[in-house]
Every structure is written in structure tokens, then in C-alpha cells.
N, CA, C and O atoms as a GROMACS GRO file, in nm:
protein
  312
    1MET      N    1   1.630  -0.204   2.349
    1MET     CA    2   1.527  -0.212   2.248
    1MET      C    3   1.591  -0.239   2.112
    1MET      O    4   1.691  -0.177   2.078
    2ASN      N    5   1.536  -0.329   2.037
    2ASN     CA    6   1.584  -0.361   1.904
    2ASN      C    7   1.531  -0.260   1.805
    2ASN      O    8   1.410  -0.240   1.795
    3SER      N    9   1.620  -0.194   1.731
    3SER     CA   10   1.576  -0.090   1.638
    3SER      C   11   1.543  -0.144   1.500
    3SER      O   12   1.502  -0.068   1.412
    4ARG      N   13   1.558  -0.272   1.479
    4ARG     CA   14   1.527  -0.331   1.348
    4ARG      C   15   1.381  -0.373   1.342
    4ARG      O   16   1.323  -0.418   1.441
    5LEU      N   17   1.323  -0.358   1.224
    5LEU     CA   18   1.186  -0.402   1.203
    5LEU      C   19   1.184  -0.552   1.180
    5LEU      O   20   1.277  -0.609   1.122
    6GLU      N   21   1.078  -0.615   1.225
    6GLU     CA   22   1.063  -0.757   1.197
    6GLU      C   23   1.037  -0.775   1.048
    6GLU      O   24   0.982  -0.687   0.982
    7ALA      N   25   1.077  -0.890   0.995
    7ALA     CA   26   1.052  -0.919   0.854
    7ALA      C   27   0.902  -0.914   0.826
    7ALA      O   28   0.821  -0.961   0.906
    8ARG      N   29   0.869  -0.856   0.714
    8ARG     CA   30   0.728  -0.846   0.672
    8ARG      C   31   0.641  -0.771   0.771
    8ARG      O   32   0.526  -0.809   0.794
    9SER      N   33   0.693  -0.666   0.830
    9SER     CA   34   0.613  -0.582   0.920
    9SER      C   35   0.503  -0.513   0.841
    9SER      O   36   0.518  -0.488   0.721
   10ASN      N   37   0.393  -0.483   0.908
   10ASN     CA   38   0.285  -0.405   0.849
   10ASN      C   39   0.304  -0.261   0.895
   10ASN      O   40   0.304  -0.234   1.015
   11ILE      N   41   0.319  -0.169   0.800
   11ILE     CA   42   0.355  -0.031   0.832
   11ILE      C   43   0.263   0.065   0.760
   11ILE      O   44   0.230   0.046   0.642
   12TRP      N   45   0.220   0.169   0.831
   12TRP     CA   46   0.139   0.276   0.773
   12TRP      C   47   0.228   0.398   0.757
   12TRP      O   48   0.291   0.444   0.852
   13ILE      N   49   0.234   0.450   0.634
   13ILE     CA   50   0.318   0.566   0.606
   13ILE      C   51   0.229   0.682   0.561
   13ILE      O   52   0.152   0.668   0.466
   14THR      N   53   0.239   0.794   0.630
   14THR     CA   54   0.167   0.913   0.589
   14THR      C   55   0.259   1.000   0.505
   14THR      O   56   0.381   1.001   0.525
   15GLY      N   57   0.201   1.072   0.412
   15GLY     CA   58   0.282   1.157   0.324
   15GLY      C   59   0.365   1.077   0.226
   15GLY      O   60   0.474   1.120   0.188
   16ALA      N   61   0.314   0.963   0.185
   16ALA     CA   62   0.392   0.871   0.100
   16ALA      C   63   0.399   0.914  -0.046
   16ALA      O   64   0.472   0.853  -0.124
   17SER      N   65   0.327   1.017  -0.084
   17SER     CA   66   0.323   1.054  -0.225
   17SER      C   67   0.438   1.145  -0.268
   17SER      O   68   0.453   1.172  -0.387
   18SER      N   69   0.518   1.194  -0.173
   18SER     CA   70   0.630   1.279  -0.212
   18SER      C   71   0.732   1.291  -0.099
   18SER      O   72   0.706   1.253   0.015
   19GLY      N   73   0.847   1.344  -0.133
   19GLY     CA   74   0.949   1.378  -0.035
   19GLY      C   75   1.000   1.260   0.047
   19GLY      O   76   1.020   1.150  -0.004
   20ILE      N   77   1.020   1.287   0.176
   20ILE     CA   78   1.073   1.186   0.267
   20ILE      C   79   0.979   1.067   0.275
   20ILE      O   80   1.025   0.952   0.279
   21GLY      N   81   0.850   1.092   0.279
   21GLY     CA   82   0.753   0.981   0.287
   21GLY      C   83   0.765   0.886   0.169
   21GLY      O   84   0.757   0.765   0.186
   22GLU      N   85   0.784   0.941   0.051
   22GLU     CA   86   0.801   0.856  -0.068
   22GLU      C   87   0.932   0.778  -0.059
   22GLU      O   88   0.936   0.660  -0.094
   23SER      N   89   1.038   0.842  -0.014
   23SER     CA   90   1.167   0.774  -0.001
   23SER      C   91   1.159   0.660   0.100
   23SER      O   92   1.212   0.552   0.077
   24VAL      N   93   1.094   0.685   0.212
   24VAL     CA   94   1.077   0.581   0.314
   24VAL      C   95   0.993   0.466   0.258
   24VAL      O   96   1.023   0.349   0.283
   25THR      N   97   0.890   0.500   0.184
   25THR     CA   98   0.805   0.397   0.122
   25THR      C   99   0.888   0.307   0.032
   25THR      O  100   0.879   0.185   0.039
   26ARG      N  101   0.968   0.369  -0.054
   26ARG     CA  102   1.051   0.290  -0.147
   26ARG      C  103   1.150   0.201  -0.072
   26ARG      O  104   1.170   0.085  -0.110
   27ALA      N  105   1.210   0.253   0.033
   27ALA     CA  106   1.307   0.174   0.110
   27ALA      C  107   1.240   0.057   0.180
   27ALA      O  108   1.292  -0.055   0.180
   28LEU      N  109   1.124   0.081   0.240
   28LEU     CA  110   1.056  -0.025   0.314
   28LEU      C  111   1.000  -0.132   0.223
   28LEU      O  112   0.999  -0.250   0.258
   29VAL      N  113   0.953  -0.093   0.106
   29VAL     CA  114   0.901  -0.195   0.014
   29VAL      C  115   1.015  -0.282  -0.038
   29VAL      O  116   0.997  -0.402  -0.061
   30ARG      N  117   1.134  -0.222  -0.057
   30ARG     CA  118   1.251  -0.303  -0.096
   30ARG      C  119   1.287  -0.401   0.015
   30ARG      O  120   1.339  -0.509  -0.012
   31GLY      N  121   1.258  -0.363   0.139
   31GLY     CA  122   1.285  -0.451   0.253
   31GLY      C  123   1.181  -0.559   0.273
   31GLY      O  124   1.193  -0.640   0.365
   32GLY      N  125   1.078  -0.562   0.187
   32GLY     CA  126   0.980  -0.669   0.193
   32GLY      C  127   0.863  -0.645   0.287
   32GLY      O  128   0.789  -0.738   0.319
   33HIS      N  129   0.845  -0.522   0.332
   33HIS     CA  130   0.737  -0.492   0.426
   33HIS      C  131   0.604  -0.467   0.356
   33HIS      O  132   0.601  -0.430   0.239
   34ASN      N  133   0.496  -0.488   0.428
   34ASN     CA  134   0.361  -0.459   0.379
   34ASN      C  135   0.326  -0.318   0.423
   34ASN      O  136   0.340  -0.283   0.540
   35LEU      N  137   0.279  -0.237   0.327
   35LEU     CA  138   0.257  -0.096   0.356
   35LEU      C  139   0.115  -0.051   0.325
   35LEU      O  140   0.055  -0.093   0.226
   36VAL      N  141   0.063   0.033   0.411
   36VAL     CA  142  -0.055   0.113   0.380
   36VAL      C  143  -0.001   0.254   0.367
   36VAL      O  144   0.060   0.307   0.460
   37VAL      N  145  -0.023   0.316   0.251
   37VAL     CA  146   0.033   0.448   0.226
   37VAL      C  147  -0.079   0.550   0.211
   37VAL      O  148  -0.178   0.525   0.142
   38THR      N  149  -0.062   0.664   0.276
   38THR     CA  150  -0.159   0.772   0.262
   38THR      C  151  -0.088   0.897   0.213
   38THR      O  152   0.032   0.917   0.236
   39GLY      N  153  -0.164   0.980   0.145
   39GLY     CA  154  -0.112   1.105   0.093
   39GLY      C  155  -0.226   1.186   0.035
   39GLY      O  156  -0.342   1.142   0.037
   40ARG      N  157  -0.194   1.301  -0.016
   40ARG     CA  158  -0.297   1.392  -0.067
   40ARG      C  159  -0.349   1.355  -0.204
   40ARG      O  160  -0.463   1.387  -0.237
   41THR      N  161  -0.267   1.288  -0.285
   41THR     CA  162  -0.302   1.266  -0.425
   41THR      C  163  -0.321   1.117  -0.455
   41THR      O  164  -0.224   1.041  -0.460
   42PRO      N  165  -0.446   1.075  -0.476
   42PRO     CA  166  -0.472   0.934  -0.505
   42PRO      C  167  -0.395   0.882  -0.628
   42PRO      O  168  -0.350   0.768  -0.628
   43GLU      N  169  -0.381   0.965  -0.729
   43GLU     CA  170  -0.312   0.921  -0.851
   43GLU      C  171  -0.165   0.889  -0.822
   43GLU      O  172  -0.111   0.791  -0.874
   44THR      N  173  -0.101   0.970  -0.741
   44THR     CA  174   0.039   0.947  -0.706
   44THR      C  175   0.052   0.820  -0.622
   44THR      O  176   0.146   0.743  -0.640
   45LEU      N  177  -0.041   0.798  -0.531
   45LEU     CA  178  -0.038   0.677  -0.449
   45LEU      C  179  -0.054   0.553  -0.536
   45LEU      O  180   0.009   0.450  -0.510
   46GLU      N  181  -0.138   0.562  -0.638
   46GLU     CA  182  -0.154   0.448  -0.730
   46GLU      C  183  -0.025   0.421  -0.806
   46GLU      O  184   0.009   0.306  -0.832
   47GLN      N  185   0.048   0.527  -0.841
   47GLN     CA  186   0.178   0.509  -0.909
   47GLN      C  187   0.278   0.440  -0.817
   47GLN      O  188   0.356   0.357  -0.861
   48ILE      N  189   0.274   0.475  -0.690
   48ILE     CA  190   0.364   0.412  -0.592
   48ILE      C  191   0.327   0.265  -0.572
   48ILE      O  192   0.414   0.181  -0.551
   49GLN      N  193   0.197   0.235  -0.578
   49GLN     CA  194   0.151   0.097  -0.559
   49GLN      C  195   0.210   0.004  -0.665
   49GLN      O  196   0.226  -0.116  -0.640
   50VAL      N  197   0.240   0.057  -0.782
   50VAL     CA  198   0.297  -0.024  -0.890
   50VAL      C  199   0.430  -0.088  -0.849
   50VAL      O  200   0.468  -0.191  -0.905
   51LEU      N  201   0.501  -0.028  -0.754
   51LEU     CA  202   0.629  -0.084  -0.708
   51LEU      C  203   0.613  -0.226  -0.654
   51LEU      O  204   0.700  -0.311  -0.676
   52ALA      N  205   0.503  -0.251  -0.585
   52ALA     CA  206   0.477  -0.384  -0.527
   52ALA      C  207   0.328  -0.394  -0.495
   52ALA      O  208   0.288  -0.381  -0.379
   53PRO      N  209   0.245  -0.416  -0.597
   53PRO     CA  210   0.100  -0.415  -0.578
   53PRO      C  211   0.049  -0.512  -0.472
   53PRO      O  212  -0.055  -0.489  -0.410
   54GLU      N  213   0.122  -0.620  -0.451
   54GLU     CA  214   0.078  -0.719  -0.353
   54GLU      C  215   0.110  -0.676  -0.209
   54GLU      O  216   0.059  -0.735  -0.114
   55ARG      N  217   0.195  -0.574  -0.194
   55ARG     CA  218   0.236  -0.532  -0.059
   55ARG      C  219   0.206  -0.386  -0.026
   55ARG      O  220   0.228  -0.343   0.087
   56ILE      N  221   0.156  -0.309  -0.124
   56ILE     CA  222   0.126  -0.168  -0.098
   56ILE      C  223  -0.023  -0.144  -0.118
   56ILE      O  224  -0.078  -0.174  -0.223
   57THR      N  225  -0.087  -0.091  -0.016
   57THR     CA  226  -0.229  -0.055  -0.022
   57THR      C  227  -0.241   0.096  -0.009
   57THR      O  228  -0.214   0.152   0.097
   58PRO      N  229  -0.282   0.163  -0.118
   58PRO     CA  230  -0.298   0.308  -0.108
   58PRO      C  231  -0.430   0.345  -0.040
   58PRO      O  232  -0.531   0.278  -0.059
   59ALA      N  233  -0.427   0.451   0.039
   59ALA     CA  234  -0.548   0.500   0.105
   59ALA      C  235  -0.540   0.652   0.105
   59ALA      O  236  -0.474   0.711   0.191
   60ALA      N  237  -0.606   0.715   0.010
   60ALA     CA  238  -0.603   0.862   0.001
   60ALA      C  239  -0.661   0.921   0.128
   60ALA      O  240  -0.761   0.872   0.181
   61ALA      N  241  -0.598   1.026   0.176
   61ALA     CA  242  -0.641   1.089   0.301
   61ALA      C  243  -0.682   1.233   0.277
   61ALA      O  244  -0.607   1.310   0.217
   62GLU      N  245  -0.799   1.268   0.322
   62GLU     CA  246  -0.843   1.407   0.318
   62GLU      C  247  -0.786   1.475   0.442
   62GLU      O  248  -0.822   1.441   0.554
   63LEU      N  249  -0.700   1.568   0.420
   63LEU     CA  250  -0.632   1.632   0.533
   63LEU      C  251  -0.718   1.741   0.594
   63LEU      O  252  -0.791   1.811   0.525
   64LEU      N  253  -0.710   1.753   0.725
   64LEU     CA  254  -0.789   1.852   0.797
   64LEU      C  255  -0.713   1.982   0.817
   64LEU      O  256  -0.765   2.073   0.882
   65SER      N  257  -0.594   1.992   0.764
   65SER     CA  258  -0.514   2.110   0.792
   65SER      C  259  -0.584   2.239   0.748
   65SER      O  260  -0.571   2.341   0.816
   66ASN      N  261  -0.656   2.237   0.638
   66ASN     CA  262  -0.724   2.358   0.594
   66ASN      C  263  -0.829   2.401   0.695
   66ASN      O  264  -0.849   2.520   0.716
   67LEU      N  265  -0.895   2.306   0.758
   67LEU     CA  266  -0.993   2.340   0.860
   67LEU      C  267  -0.927   2.408   0.978
   67LEU      O  268  -0.980   2.504   1.034
   68VAL      N  269  -0.811   2.360   1.016
   68VAL     CA  270  -0.738   2.421   1.127
   68VAL      C  271  -0.699   2.564   1.090
   68VAL      O  272  -0.717   2.656   1.170
   69TYR      N  273  -0.646   2.582   0.970
   69TYR     CA  274  -0.605   2.716   0.928
   69TYR      C  275  -0.725   2.810   0.920
   69TYR      O  276  -0.715   2.926   0.960
   70ASP      N  277  -0.838   2.761   0.867
   70ASP     CA  278  -0.957   2.844   0.857
   70ASP      C  279  -1.003   2.886   0.996
   70ASP      O  280  -1.041   3.001   1.018
   71HIS      N  281  -0.999   2.792   1.091
   71HIS     CA  282  -1.040   2.823   1.229
   71HIS      C  283  -0.945   2.928   1.289
   71HIS      O  284  -0.989   3.022   1.354
   72GLN      N  285  -0.815   2.910   1.267
   72GLN     CA  286  -0.719   3.006   1.320
   72GLN      C  287  -0.738   3.143   1.258
   72GLN      O  288  -0.730   3.245   1.327
   73ALA      N  289  -0.763   3.147   1.128
   73ALA     CA  290  -0.784   3.274   1.060
   73ALA      C  291  -0.906   3.345   1.114
   73ALA      O  292  -0.903   3.466   1.134
   74ALA      N  293  -1.014   3.271   1.139
   74ALA     CA  294  -1.136   3.329   1.193
   74ALA      C  295  -1.110   3.383   1.334
   74ALA      O  296  -1.158   3.490   1.370
   75PHE      N  297  -1.033   3.309   1.413
   75PHE     CA  298  -1.000   3.350   1.549
   75PHE      C  299  -0.920   3.480   1.548
   75PHE      O  300  -0.945   3.571   1.626
   76LEU      N  301  -0.821   3.486   1.458
   76LEU     CA  302  -0.734   3.604   1.454
   76LEU      C  303  -0.807   3.727   1.401
   76LEU      O  304  -0.771   3.839   1.436
   77SER      N  305  -0.907   3.706   1.318
   77SER     CA  306  -0.976   3.820   1.260
   77SER      C  307  -1.081   3.879   1.354
   77SER      O  308  -1.132   3.989   1.330
   78ASP      N  309  -1.114   3.807   1.461
   78ASP     CA  310  -1.213   3.858   1.557
   78ASP      C  311  -1.159   3.967   1.646
   78ASP      O  312  -1.231   4.019   1.731
   0.00000   0.00000   0.00000
């Protein structure tokens, strides 16, 4: 299996607004790839889009993790 990405691959990155996700986003955009980036903060995603507006599409994501935690908390309290 070839571990290299094809030139101009279309890639979706979750957690792109900080940490490892942001670092991966920056590296892939330097490599010329087209990205859809998701994260918790729309404002941060817009700042990342400035790196390459023609190749980065921000898509804010409402995370369901709080719902999972609320469900678990309700289960444990019963």
C-alpha cells in the first residue's frame, strides 16, 4: 500500500481548530491539499481558512459528547 497522499487530495480534518488537528491542517495545506475542517469554534476555523481560502472550507461541528456524558451521568445516578 502506498502511504503517500495523491496530489490535491480532498481531506476532512476533525479537531482542526487546535492541537494536533491544527498542526495536521497546516501541514496538509502546505502540501497543496483541499481541506474541509471541523472544530468546536467557528471563529478559529475562519482564522485557519485564511491560510488558503481557496482550499480550506470550514464547517463548524456541534459535538454530541455532552449528550453522551449527560446520558452516562443519568445512568450512574439511577
